[in-house]
Structure formats: C-alpha cells, structure tokens
N, C-alpha and C positions, 0 to 999 in steps of 0.2 A: 490557397490559404497562406497568409503571411507567416513568417517565422515567429514573430512575437505572439500571434494568435495560437500557433502550435505549442509554444512554450506555456502559455496560460492554460490551454486545455490539458496539457500534460501535468501541470501542477494541480489543477482541479481533480484530474483523474487520480493522482497520487494521494490527495487528501481523502477522497472517497474510498479508495482501495485500502488505505491504512486504517480507516475506521470500520471497514466492513466486517472484519472478524468479531468485533466487539458489539456490533449492532444487531446481530440476529443469532438464532440457534441452528440455522441450516449450515450444511457443509458447503463452503464457498458460495453461499447464497443460492445454490442450485439444488443441493441434495435434499433428502428428507429432513423433517424437523427432528432434531435430537433432543434428548434430555439435556439439561444444562451442560454445555461444553466446558471442559476443563481448560485451565490456562495454557498447558502445553499444546493442546489442540489448536487453540486460538493463535498461539505463537507460530505454529507450523503453517497455518493459513497465512499469517502475516509475512513469513519468509517467502512463501510461494507467490503471493501477490506482489512482493518487492521485485521478484524476478520477472513477473508479467509486465509490470509498469516499466521496468528497465528495458525489456525487449521492445516495448512500444516506443520508448524514447530512442532506442538504438535505430529502429526502423525510421522514425522521423528524421533523425540525424543523417542517416544514409540517403533519405529522400532529398534532403536539403543540400547535400554535397559530400565531401570526403569526411570519413569518420576520424575524429581526433583520437590519437592513442591515449589510453588511460591506464594508469598504474593502480597499485593497491590503495593508494591514498584516495583516489576518486571513489572507489567502492566503499571505503570506510566512511567517508563523508556522506555519501548518498544513503547508506544504510542507517547512519545516525539521524539524518534528516527524516527518513521514512519513519523511524521509531518516534521521533519528535512529533511528526504529524499524527501518529496513532495515539498520542497521549490523551486527547479529549475523549476518545472512545473508551480507553482504559479507565479513565477517571469515572466516566458515567457508569460503566459496567461494574466496577469493583469498589468504588468509593462512594458514589452518590445513589446508585440504583439499589434500593432495598425493597425486597418483597416481604410483605407482612402476612 
C-alpha cells in the first residue's frame, strides 16, 4: 500500500471516527443502546477515538520508516483538526436533528 493511500485512508478513518459519537446512541458503537447520551459522554468518546486514530497513524508511520519527533504543537493541531472533523456530526445531532 502506498504512503499516499495510507494517508487518505487515515483521513477517512478520522472523519468517520470523529462523527461516530454523534451518529448513534451506542457506547462506542459497540455497547448496548442507551437512552439519549449526554454531551459529556459523547465528548469522552470523541477523546478516546482521537487517541485510537492517533495510534493507528503512529503505527502507519512506524511501518513507513522512522517516526518523526512531535512536540505539543503537533498534538494541539491534530486535536483541533479532529474537533473540526466532528463538527458536521455535532451540528446534525444538536442543531438540525429535532425529534417531535
């Protein structure tokens, strides 16, 4: 698998993972169906999925060669990007999706 294909797959995975907490009522899409989850529970899932996607990205980078050193700036930017990717799911769940 080429590096550019790996990057594209990782970005697609990040988009799906960022919107997953807002798309369903299950715990991490695996657990039992809950009553409507609260926003703090969804944010906790979002943080956990950020670390899962980051771990997969780290594994892909290690597979491609030497891992580049990253400072706090890298993690601040990637966390902000992950939150930005989660925005469509948040808008759908809390601003557009109305139950009558």
